[in-house]
N, C-alpha and C positions, 0 to 999 in steps of 0.2 A: 724311327731312329732308336738306337740303343746306346747305353753308356754304363760305365762302371768306374769306380775309383778305389784306391787304397792308399794307406800311409804306412811308412816304416821308419822307426827310429834309426838315425845314423850317428848316435852318440858314441864317441870314441871310448875304447876300453884301454886300461893300462896307461902308460905314459903317452902323451900326445902333445903336439905343437899346434898353435893357432896360425892360420893363414890370414893375410890381409894387410898387415902393417910391417914396415921395416924399421925396427928400433931394437935397442939392447934387450928390453923386456921380452920381446917376442923370440929371442934366441933361447929362452928358457922354456921348460915344459909348462903347459897350462895347469892351473891349480884346481879346477873343478868345473861343475856344470851349473849354470844358472837356469837354463831351460833347454829341453831336448831339441836338437835339430832333427829334421825329417826329410825323407824323400816322399814326395806326393806324386802319385801316378793317376792319370786320367785316360781312359780308353773310350773312344767315340766310334760308333759304327753306324753307317748309313748305306743302305743297299748292300753291295758286296765289298765295300771299302772301309777299312779301319784306319784311324789315326791315333797315335799315342803321344801324350805329353808327359814328360817327366821333369819335375822341379826338385832341385837339390839345395838344401841349406848349407852351401859352401860358397867360398869366394869365387873361384874360377875352376873350370874344367877344360883341359887342353883338348885339342883335336884327337890326339892319340887315345885319350881316356874315353871321350864320347864316341869315337868311331868304334872302339872295341865293345862298348856297352850297347850301341845301336845294333851292331852285328849280332850280338847274342839275343837281343830283344826281337830283332827281325826274324831270326830262326825260330825262336820260341813261339811267337805269336802269329807268324806268317804275314807280317806287315812289311811293305817295302821300306828300305832305309829312309827314303825321301819323306815318308809320312811319320817319322819318329823325330820328336824334338826333345833334346836334353838341355835344359837351361838351369842356371844357378840364380839364387836370390841375391847373391853378392854380399852376404854378410862378411864382415872382416873379423869375426870372432868365432869361427868354426874351424874344425880340423881340415887338413888337406884331403884331396879327392881320392887318393889312391885306393882306399879300402871299400868304397861304396858300391862298386859294380855288382858284386855278389848279392848284396842286400837288395838292390834294385831288381835284379833278374828274379830273385826268389819271390819278391812281392808281386812282380808282373805275372808270375805263373798263375796267380789266383784271379786275375782280371776276367778272362773269358767266362768262367762259371758265374761271375757276379753280374754279367750283362743283363740289363732290364730295359723294357720299353719305356721311352721317355719322350717328353717334349721339351724344347729349349726355351729359356727365358733370358732376357738381357736387361741390365740396368746400366745406364751411363750417367756420368756426372762430371763436374769440374771441381777440383780441390785447390783451394787457395788458403793462405794463412798458416800453412804448416811446413811448406818447403818451397823452394824457388831455384832460379839459376844461381849457383853459388859464386859465379864470377861477379854478379851484381844483381841485387834484388829488382832492378829496373829492366833487366834484359828479359826478352821473351822466353817462355818455357812451355813445355807440354803439360798442361794441367788436367788433361782428360783422364778419366778413370772409369773402369768397367768391371762389372761382375756378369758372368754368364753361368747359368746353372741348368742342370738337366733333371727334370722333375718326373718321377714315376706317376703312374695312373692313380696311386693311392695318396699322392701328395708329398711323399718323402723324396729326398734328393739323392740321386745316384752319383753325382759329381758336380764340380763347379770350377770356375776359373776366376782369378783375381788379378787385376792389373791396375797399378798406379805407378807413376814414374818418379822414383827418388832413390838415391843411394841408401842402402840398408846399413847406415853407419852412424847411428845416434850415440851408441856406447863408444867411449874414447879409446885411443890407441894403446893405452897401457892396461886396458882390461885384460885379465887372464882367465876369465870364465867363459865357457862355451855359451853362446847365445845366438839364436836366429835373428836377433836384432829387429830392425824396423819391419821388413817384409813379413817375417815370421810371426812377430807379435801382433801386427794388424790382422794377419790371417787367423790367429788364435782368437782375437776379439770378435771377428766376423763369423767364425765357424758356427756357433749356436744359432745365429740369426739367419745365415745362409742355408743351414740344414746339413752341412758336411764341411770337412776341411778342404778348402779350395786348393787347386794347383795355382800357386802364386808366382808371378813373374813381373819383372820391371822391363820397360821398353827402352827408349832412347834417354838414358839417364846419366850420360858421361859427365855432364856439368850440373847435375841437380843434387841438392842436399838441403838440410834444414839449418844450415849454418846461421842464416840471418834471423832465425826464430828460436834458436836453441837457448834454453835456460839452465843448461848443465850438460854433462856427458855421462851420467850414470843411469842406473836402472829406474829411478823415479822419473827421470826425464823421458826415458824410453816408454814407460807406461803412459805418461801424459800425452805424448805425441801420438802413440798408437791408438789410444782411446779417441783422441780428436779426429784422426783420419778415418777410423772405423765409423765414427758417428756421422761423418759426411756421407759415407755410403748409405747408412741406415736412414737418412732423411728421404731417400728416394724409393721408387717402386719398380718392380720388375714388369716387363711387358713381354708377351710371347713373340718369338722370332722363328720363322720356318727355315731351318738350315737344310741345305741340299747335300748330296753325296760329295765328299771332299775330293778335290783334284789338287795336283801339285806341279809346280814348275820350279826349276833350279837355275839360278843365275850364278856364274862363276867369273870372277875377275882375278887374274894372276898379277900380283904386285911383283915388280922386278926392277931394281935400280941400283946404281953405284952410290953407296952411302958415304964414300970419302968426300964427295962434294960438300957435305954438310958438316964435316969435322970442325972447321973453324967456329961455326955457330955453337956446336956442342961444347967446345972448349970454353967459349965465353960464358955460356950458361952454367957450366960446371963451376967455374971460378966464382960466379955470383952466388951459387948455392953454398959453396964452401965458406964464403964470406958471411952468409947468414948464420951458418952454424957457429962461426967464430965470434959473432957479435953477441955480447952479453945481453943487450937490450932487445933482442929478437923475441917475439912471442912464442909460446909453446906450439901454436898451430903453424907458425912460420917455420920453426925448426923441424916439426914433423914432416912438412912437405919438402923441406930442403934435404932431409935424409933420403927420402924417396928419389928426389931429383939426382942426388949424387950417385946413388946406386944405378938408376936407369941410364943416366947420361954416360957414366963410366962404361956400362955394358955396350952402349951405342958406339963408343969409340973403339971397341974391340971388334966391331962387325963392319967389314968393308963392303959387303954386298947384302942387300935385303931382298928376300924373295919369300912370299907366302900367298896362299889363296884367300880370297874373300868369297865365301859361299853364302848366298842368300836364297831362301826358299819361300815361295808363296803358296800357302795352303788355303785353298779357297772353298768355303762352304756356301757359296751363293751370296746372300746378303752380308756375310761376314767373312773377312779374309785376314789371315795372320801372315806377317812377314818376319822371318827369322833373320837375326843379324849376329855375326860371330864376334861381338866385342861391345865396346862402350861408345855409342854414338852420342854426339852433342844433340841436345834436345831439338834445336831447330832443324837438324837433319832428319830426325824422326818425323817431325811435322811435315817436312817435304815429302817423305815417303808416303805418309797418310794422304797427302793431297793428290797423289797420283791415282787414287782410287775414288773417282768422282761419283760412282753409282753404288757404293757399298761402304760399310764401316770397315776400316782397316786398323788393326792393332799390331804394333811392333813387339816382337819378343826379343829382347836383348840378351846378351851373354848366352847365346844359343849355339850348341854343337861345337863351339870352339871358343878360345879366349885370346883374341889378337890385340887387346889393349884399347887405348883411347883412339877415337876418330874425331878430330877437332875441326869445327867450322873455320874457314879461312880467316874470317874477321876476328876470331877469338885467339889467334896465336899471340902469345906474350901476356895474356891476361891471367893465366893460371898454370900450375905445374903440368896439367894434362897436355899442353902443347909442347912441353919439354920431353915428354916420354912417348908421344905418339910415333907410330912407325911410318906415317905418311907425311910428306912435306906440305906446306900451305897450298890449299887448292886441290890436294890429292883426292880427298874423299868426295869433293864435289864432282870431280871427273868420273869417279866410280858411279855415283848416283845418276850422272848424265847418261852413262851407258846403261844403267839399270832401267831408267825410264824409257829409253829407246827400245830396249829389249822387251819391256813390259807391254809396249804398244804395238808390237809386231803382230 
């Protein structure tokens, strides 16, 4: 097996705006850079097959952006589109995605010459006490966390992967400085211990955050939480894993329905959100969520028909498989996907290759704003996963 990796700064130049929150402050330009955001690229080769993983410190990347980027990367590196993953760390304090494609393609051009013979190692753990299901600390959530690294014969590390499942949103909604936030800061804390800067990604994290454990929303709190999560990884040890030549399968579900059926529900929810904004006693967090609800629900009332693809890919390395998902899955839905792989470790890559918003478990509708802004009605994502499981077992 061979691997290589590289990183490239995607720090904005000149005037820039931060993506991730809808409020008056974010209508103004950002004021500076707290820490540089990165694109992290990992190329893995086994036999005659290559797979490429690209992680971007941005909030979201649309299908049109990732499709164009993957087409360029496919042509440059001779990798089929299906074996290229472009995911985002989902920080809410980085610039929009429009300008990153050229930086990524330029960085990728150096990967083939960097390829080294490696063996794979994996670390798995469970992280508690730093984040949870943000609808309730008592609700189940995916606390699994993984590090995979590719070690050269001389003991140095050619590339790595980092996964834990939590929104990268410790820093508050009125922050105007660029930061990679939680995923990026944990990555920076782990890099010296792992041996390189890992490709960082979050899985099914649509309802996960550190809201119940937060002691602030500034950079001191970001440091505290990041060091704590990184330390949980560093309590554990890597073990060797023999990865095979990657194969890939693609599952596609086409969403298509008449949205007018749900207009009365949207109108009722919109009225409730506006009432929250008008109420002087509402908390800052409640008003922050209500602003998002008003924006998203108003947009829903302008869309009579909803149609979009849900594309999931299974990239299988033998004992380890990755499942990509084009949005923000509720945590129990990610656990359901993992449970479909009974004979291997499955890791979900969320925010991958597209950004179709929240996908909310049926039982959680009404518990949080995610269920107000999702594109699927109650039970819709369960139906999709039913089809995915049937397809997987063919």
